[in-house]
N, C-alpha and C positions, 0 to 999 in steps of 0.2 A: 504494500500500500504506499505509494510514494508520490503520485502525481495528481490524479484527477481530484482527490479530496484534500490535496495539500493545503489549499487556502483556508479550509474550515476545520481540518483536524490535524494535518501534518506540518505544513510549512517546511517541507523537507525534501522536495524533489531534487534539489541540487546537491544534497549531502549523501554521498555514496560510500558504502563500507565494504571492505573485503571480508569482514568477519560476519558473525551472525548466523550461524547454522546450529540451532539446537535449542533446547529448553531445559530448565533446571530440574534436578531431582528433588529440590526442596519443596515442590508443590504438594507432596503427600498423596498425589493421585496414584491409584493402583498401576503398577508397572506391568500390566498385561498388554504388551505391545508386540505387534507383528510388523517388523521393520522391513521384511522382504519386499523388494520392488518388483513390479511386473517384469516378465522376461524381456519384453520389447524395450522397456526403459533401461534395463541393465545392458542390453545389447547396444542401445544408442549411446550410453555413457562410455562403453568400451570401443566405440567406433573411432575412426581417425578424427583428429582435431579439425575444427573449422578455423578459418582465419577471422579473428574477432577484432572489431574496431574498439577503440577505447570506450565509446559509449555503450557498446554491448557488454564489454567486460564490467563496466560500472553497473549496468543493469543486472547482470548475473550476480554480482556481489551483493547488491542491495536486496535482491529477492530472497537471499538467505535470511536476512534480518526480518523481512516481511513475513515469511513463513514462521519464523521463530516467535515473533510477537503474537501471531494468532494462537500458536500452541500454548504460550505462556498465559495469555489472557483466558483462554478456555479452561486451562487447568485451575487458574485462580478462581474463576466463577463456579467451576464444579465444586471446589472446596467449600464455597459459601452455600451453594444451593443443592448440590447432589443431583443436578439435572442431567439426565441421561445424554442429551445431545452433546454436552460439553466434553464429557469423558470419551465418548465414542469418536467424536470428530478429532479430538486431540490425539488419542492413542492410535486410531486406525487410519486417520487421514493426514493431519499435519506432521506427525512424526515421519511418515514416509516422504512427505513433501520436503521436509528439512533434509532428510537423508539424500534425496535425489539432487537437490541443489548443492549440498555439501560435496557430493561426489563429482559434480560438474566443476565446481571450484577447484577441487583437488586435481581434476583432469587437466585443467588449464594452469595449474600451479600459480593461482593468484596469490600474491604476497599478503601476509598478515600485517606487514609493516607499511602502513599507508598514512599519509598526512591528511588529516581531516580538517574541515572548517566548522566553526561553531560547535566544537566538541568540548565538553567540560568533564569528561570521564576518561580514565585511562583506556588504552586499547586492550580489548579482551583477548584477541588472538585465538579465535575458536575454529580456525580452518581445519585443524586436524584433531579436534577434541571430540570425544564421545558425547552424544547428546545428554546422557544422564549425568555427565560431569560438569555441565554448564549451569550457571546460576540463573534461576528463573527470574524474569522481570528486571534484569540488569543489562543495559546496553551501552555501547560506546558512542552512539549517535544521540545527541541531546534531544532532538525532535522526536525520535522514536521512544526514548525514555519518557518524555512528557506524554506522548500518545498512549503508551502502556498505562501510565498512572491515571490519565484522564478516562480511558475506556474502562479500567477496573473500577474506578470511582463511579462512573456512570452506571455500570452494571450492578454495583453494590446497592443501588437505590431500591431495587426490587427484582424479583425473578423475571418479570415482564421486561424490565429495562435491560437485564442481562441478555435475554434472547434477542432483543433489538440490537444490542452490541454485536451479536453474532451476524445479524443481517448486514450491519455496517461493514464489518471486516470483510465479509465475502464479496460484497459489491465492489469495494475498493480493490480487492485482489483481482477480480475479473477485469475491471477497468484498466488496471495497470498491466495485467497480462495481455490484454488486447493490444496495447501499444508495444509491449515488449516483443510479442510474437511477430507483429508487423516489422519491427526493426530487424529481428533475426531472419525473417524471410527475405528482407531486402538485401541482406548480406550473405544469403545462401547458407546460413548456419543451421543445417537441418537437425543437428543434435539438440541445439537449444530449442528449436521449434517443437520438437517431439516432447521434450521434458516439460516445457512450459504449457503445452496443450494438456499434458497429464495433470499439471497443477490446476489449470483452468477448469477441466472436467470435474476435479474434486471440489473446487469452489462452487460450481453449479449445484452439486449434490448437497453441499453443506448449507447453501442458501435455502434450499427447499426443506432441509431438516429443521432449520430455525423457523422458517415460515410455518411449518406444521406444528412446531412447539408453541408458537404464539397462538395459532388457531385453537389448539387444544386447551389453551388458557383463557379462551373466550375473546381473543382479539381477532375478530372476523376477517379483517383485511390482512392479517399476517404481517410479513415484512413491508407490505404496501402501506401499512399504517404510519410508517416513517415519512412517506411522501418524498418531497424534494427538499433538500437542505443545501443551501448555498450552491445551487447548480448541479448537485449530484442527485440523481433519481434512484431511490432505493426500492422502487416498485418495478420489478423486472419479470413480468409474466412470461416473457419470451425466452427466458433461460431454459435450456434443455432440462427436462424433469424426468430422469430415468429412475424407476423404482428399484 
């Protein structure tokens, strides 16, 4: 989540990190995690390298942070409410997404040693760190740190607000991935395209899981109840909805 919602939630599209692959084990969420990636994703990661522009390397690096934030927020909200959607999506979805991006970063050997702007935290250096060994809710990009804090606070108001946070995160993911995929396609980086399509397909499923959760709580319009916020439309009835 870095660009389309930057003005109202992130203010971070220009801040790119080479770290950010993982979530902390301090969340207390059950570690019943299946991290195995689909065969086609493994094969794609093992395929020859594409030639990446600096913009695409930056995008790849940032996406690790993006997926990690989703994982950490969902774990934090699960701790508070015990809502099934959060733990299932974190352990069965976001964990795999983090793994896929981390392995792509390792494939291209993107350095942990990066000069950041507007950073007020030390570099975490998570490129080669196991997900379980990373500290949940701690980031080396100030804007992402603020976003995590803001989203957890927003979700802490009520279980309904927590489910709406899930809608927000997934719409932002899709918006960013749409742009990222277009960039990768323009550069012929087929491995990045394949992995990012995998991430986007997951975000579609997660969006509908949160939509269903809201409707089960009596919010008839589900995620659409958020409407439009500062130019970002959270009502996405055209997202693929596979059962």
